[in-house]
C-alpha positions in Angstrom: 123.5 253.7 -189.3 120.3 254.6 -187.5 117.3 252.4 -187.7 115.2 253.3 -190.8 112.0 255.1 -189.8 112.5 254.5 -186.0 113.2 257.2 -183.5 114.5 255.5 -180.4 114.2 257.0 -176.9 115.3 255.5 -173.6 112.8 255.8 -170.8 113.0 255.1 -167.1 111.5 251.8 -166.1 110.0 252.9 -162.8 106.5 253.6 -161.4 108.1 256.3 -159.3 109.2 258.5 -162.2 107.1 261.2 -163.7 104.6 260.2 -166.4 106.9 261.5 -169.1 109.6 259.0 -168.0 107.4 255.9 -167.7 106.9 253.2 -170.2 103.1 252.8 -170.7 101.6 249.5 -169.5 101.2 248.6 -173.1 104.9 249.2 -173.9 106.0 247.3 -170.7 103.9 244.3 -171.9 105.2 244.6 -175.4 108.8 244.8 -174.2 108.4 241.6 -172.1 106.8 239.8 -175.0 109.5 240.9 -177.4 112.1 239.6 -174.9 110.3 236.3 -174.7 110.3 236.2 -178.5 114.1 236.4 -178.5 114.4 233.8 -175.8 112.5 231.4 -178.0 113.5 232.4 -181.5 116.0 230.1 -183.3 119.7 230.9 -183.4 121.2 232.5 -186.5 124.9 232.8 -185.7 125.9 229.3 -186.8 127.5 228.3 -183.5 126.6 224.7 -182.6 126.0 225.4 -178.9 123.5 228.2 -179.6 119.9 227.2 -180.0 118.1 230.5 -179.7 118.6 234.2 -180.4 119.0 234.6 -176.6 121.9 232.1 -176.8 123.3 234.2 -179.7 123.5 237.2 -177.4 124.9 235.4 -174.5 127.5 233.6 -176.6 128.6 236.8 -178.2 129.3 238.4 -174.8 130.9 235.2 -173.3 133.3 234.7 -176.2 134.7 238.2 -176.0 134.4 238.7 -172.3 138.1 239.4 -171.4 138.4 241.8 -174.3 135.4 243.9 -173.3 135.9 244.2 -169.5 138.6 246.1 -167.7 139.8 247.6 -171.0 139.3 250.8 -172.9 136.6 249.4 -175.1 134.4 248.4 -172.2 131.9 251.3 -172.4 131.8 251.6 -176.3 131.4 247.8 -176.8 128.5 247.6 -174.3 126.9 250.7 -176.0 127.2 248.8 -179.2 125.8 245.5 -177.6 122.8 247.3 -176.2 122.0 248.7 -179.7 122.5 245.2 -181.2 119.9 243.8 -178.7 117.6 246.7 -179.5 117.7 246.0 -183.2 116.8 242.4 -182.6 113.8 243.4 -180.5 112.6 245.7 -183.2 113.5 243.9 -186.4 112.8 240.3 -185.3 110.2 240.6 -182.5 108.2 243.7 -183.5 108.9 245.9 -180.5 108.1 249.5 -181.3 108.3 251.3 -177.9 111.1 253.1 -176.1 113.9 251.0 -174.7 113.8 250.9 -170.9 116.7 251.6 -168.5 116.7 251.1 -164.7 117.9 254.0 -162.6 119.5 251.8 -160.0 120.5 254.7 -157.9 116.9 255.4 -157.0 116.6 251.8 -155.6 120.1 251.5 -154.1 118.9 251.6 -150.5 116.5 248.7 -151.0 117.0 246.5 -154.0 114.2 244.1 -153.1 111.5 246.8 -153.4 112.5 248.0 -156.9 109.6 248.2 -159.3 111.5 246.2 -161.9 111.0 243.1 -159.9 107.2 243.2 -160.1 106.0 239.8 -161.2 103.1 241.2 -163.3 104.6 244.2 -165.0 108.4 243.7 -164.5 111.0 241.0 -164.6 110.2 238.8 -161.7 112.0 238.9 -158.4 114.8 237.3 -156.4 115.7 233.6 -156.8 114.6 230.9 -154.6 115.9 227.5 -153.5 119.4 226.2 -153.4 120.1 227.3 -157.0 118.5 230.7 -156.6 116.3 230.1 -159.6 113.8 232.8 -160.5 110.4 231.4 -159.9 108.0 234.3 -160.5 107.2 236.7 -163.3 107.5 236.3 -167.1 111.0 234.6 -166.9 110.1 232.1 -164.2 111.8 228.7 -164.8 113.7 230.2 -167.7 116.4 227.8 -169.0 119.8 229.1 -170.2 122.4 227.0 -172.0 125.7 228.7 -172.7 128.4 227.9 -170.1 131.6 229.5 -169.1 133.7 227.1 -171.3 131.3 227.9 -174.2 129.8 224.5 -174.0 126.0 223.9 -173.8 124.1 222.4 -170.8 120.9 223.7 -169.2 120.7 225.7 -166.0 118.2 228.2 -164.6 118.1 232.0 -164.6 119.3 232.8 -161.1 119.2 235.9 -158.8 120.6 236.3 -155.4 120.2 239.9 -154.2 123.0 241.4 -152.1 121.7 244.6 -150.6 125.1 245.5 -149.2 126.8 245.5 -152.6 123.8 247.2 -154.3 124.1 250.2 -152.0 127.2 251.1 -154.0 124.8 252.0 -156.8 123.9 255.2 -154.9 123.6 258.5 -156.7 126.6 259.8 -154.8 128.8 257.3 -156.6 127.2 258.1 -160.0 128.1 261.7 -159.3 131.6 260.8 -158.4 132.1 259.1 -161.7 130.5 262.0 -163.6 133.1 264.3 -162.0 136.0 262.5 -163.5 138.0 264.6 -166.0 139.3 262.0 -168.5 137.8 259.1 -170.3 140.1 256.6 -168.6 139.3 257.9 -165.1 135.6 257.9 -165.9 135.6 254.4 -167.5 137.4 252.9 -164.5 134.9 254.6 -162.1 131.8 253.6 -164.1 133.0 250.0 -164.4 134.0 249.7 -160.8 131.1 251.4 -159.1 127.6 251.5 -160.9 128.5 248.6 -163.2 130.0 246.3 -160.5 127.3 247.3 -158.0 124.5 246.3 -160.4 125.9 242.9 -161.3 127.0 242.1 -157.7 123.8 243.4 -156.1 121.5 241.4 -158.3 123.7 238.3 -158.1 123.0 234.9 -159.6 123.4 234.9 -163.4 124.3 238.6 -163.3 127.2 237.8 -160.9 128.8 235.7 -163.7 130.5 238.4 -165.8 130.7 236.1 -168.9 127.1 234.9 -168.9 125.3 237.9 -167.4 123.4 238.8 -170.6 121.3 235.7 -169.8 119.3 237.7 -167.3 116.9 240.1 -169.1 117.6 242.7 -166.5 121.2 242.9 -168.0 119.9 245.2 -170.7 118.2 247.7 -168.4 121.4 247.7 -166.3 123.7 248.4 -169.2 121.4 250.9 -170.8 121.5 252.9 -167.6 125.3 252.6 -167.5 125.4 253.9 -171.1 123.1 256.8 -170.0 125.7 257.7 -167.4 128.5 257.6 -169.9 126.5 259.8 -172.2 125.8 262.3 -169.4 129.6 262.4 -168.8 130.3 262.9 -172.5 127.6 265.7 -172.6 129.4 267.7 -170.0 132.1 268.5 -172.6 131.0 267.1 -175.9 133.6 268.9 -178.0 136.4 267.1 -176.2 134.7 263.9 -175.1 133.3 262.7 -178.4 136.8 261.8 -179.3 138.3 261.0 -175.8 139.2 257.3 -176.0 142.0 255.4 -174.2 142.9 252.4 -172.1 144.5 249.0 -172.8 142.8 246.9 -175.4 143.9 243.5 -174.1 142.9 241.8 -170.9 144.9 242.0 -167.7 146.0 238.4 -166.7 144.4 237.2 -163.5 141.9 240.1 -163.5 139.1 239.6 -160.9 136.1 241.8 -161.0 136.1 243.5 -157.7 139.8 243.2 -156.8 141.2 244.8 -159.9 138.5 247.4 -160.3 138.1 248.0 -156.6 141.8 248.7 -156.3 141.4 251.4 -159.0 138.1 253.1 -158.2 135.5 250.6 -157.3 134.1 249.2 -154.1 136.7 248.6 -151.4 138.0 245.1 -151.4 139.1 242.7 -148.6 142.2 240.6 -148.7 140.6 238.0 -151.0 139.6 240.6 -153.5 135.9 240.7 -152.8 133.9 243.8 -152.1 133.8 245.0 -148.6 131.9 248.2 -148.3 130.9 247.6 -144.7 131.5 244.9 -142.1 128.4 243.1 -143.1 129.0 239.4 -144.1 126.8 239.9 -147.1 129.5 242.1 -148.7 131.9 239.2 -149.1 130.9 237.5 -152.3 132.7 235.5 -154.9 132.5 237.2 -158.3 133.6 234.6 -161.0 135.8 236.2 -163.6 136.8 233.5 -166.1 139.7 235.4 -167.5 141.7 234.2 -164.6 140.6 230.6 -165.1 143.5 228.8 -166.9 141.3 225.8 -167.8 139.1 227.9 -170.1 141.2 230.9 -170.9 142.9 229.3 -174.0 139.4 228.7 -175.5 138.4 232.3 -175.0 141.3 234.6 -175.3 144.4 233.3 -177.1 146.2 236.5 -178.1 146.8 235.1 -181.6 143.1 234.4 -182.2 142.4 236.4 -185.4 138.7 236.5 -184.8 139.5 238.9 -182.0 142.9 240.6 -182.7 142.3 241.2 -186.3 139.3 243.4 -185.3 141.3 245.7 -183.1 142.7 248.1 -185.7 144.4 250.0 -182.9 148.0 249.7 -184.2 149.1 249.0 -180.7 148.0 248.0 -177.2 145.9 251.1 -176.5 142.2 251.4 -177.5 141.5 254.0 -180.2 138.5 255.3 -182.1 139.5 252.9 -184.9 138.9 249.9 -182.7 136.3 247.6 -184.4 133.4 246.2 -182.4 131.8 242.9 -183.6 128.9 240.7 -182.7 129.1 237.5 -184.8 126.9 239.0 -187.4 124.1 240.0 -185.1 124.6 243.5 -186.5 127.2 245.1 -188.7 130.6 245.7 -187.3 131.3 249.3 -186.3 134.2 251.3 -185.0 134.2 253.0 -181.7 134.1 256.3 -183.6 130.8 255.2 -185.0 129.1 254.9 -181.6 130.6 257.8 -179.7 127.8 260.2 -180.5 124.4 259.2 -179.3 122.7 261.8 -181.5 123.7 260.1 -184.8 125.1 257.0 -186.5 124.7 253.5 -185.1 123.8 254.7 -181.6 121.2 257.3 -182.7 119.1 257.6 -179.6 117.9 260.1 -177.0 117.8 259.6 -173.3 114.6 261.0 -171.7 
């Protein structure tokens, strides 16, 4: 259902956009303050390792990670998750402005100079020191808690920019994905190119697929990815509002760049890491815990009813009946409920 009395619009978070696409300075400050509110507000999901609302969001993503990446529900689940985050900002932290996205293609040639890293009006910049901890901006010295094995121990918000990988966020790659004819082709392309390039190019916490929502930039990244999917849908709405497919269970031993790269993502070297050019910076390790047998039983037992009972797909292929859930952060919805950005749970307008 749409938010009562709230008309949500997504705006570009960039000083280089036209005035109509900019968040006002007041809304930028309000968005940052609302994010800090979630970072400090107490947990409500009744999970012992979660202490804050931010932990709630990170845990929700980490727990389901293999079932929401490399599968048909990747794009719809993350659309749902972005809206869950939006509702928390509005309902619990008083944010009343537009939700920002980051047009990463406009900064693909030079990630370090992107406006979003401004320490005064943005999200702080690259990490420093041996742990690549973010040390400037509103999230400097930020502490995260949720670990890959779903335990709790403190660590810093980290970033480690990789300009080589981020160049794959170029507009030409966005356009290549938009040209795909079927949902499955488009989903693989979006996940393997703009999605992987954003996570890999930012690095640090964003490089950890499971824990990446710990970085506040995650939400701008995935809102932009959702914008691209909506643009693709809008090219043929009559067909694409119901176009859904793809496996609904994880591929064993899936690695982020090797599997997606082999399909339609950045070229990979023999070890499965991105290799767009000969630059050494293109060879990076992208942890993907689905292939880690030491924690996989905790995360994705195929008999786990908290996951499999929600599928409602009547088989191993993702359908519009597939249920999306978030540990009670928001009501469960089906994929059908969030396919149309003009109504229902998603109810938004990209501007």
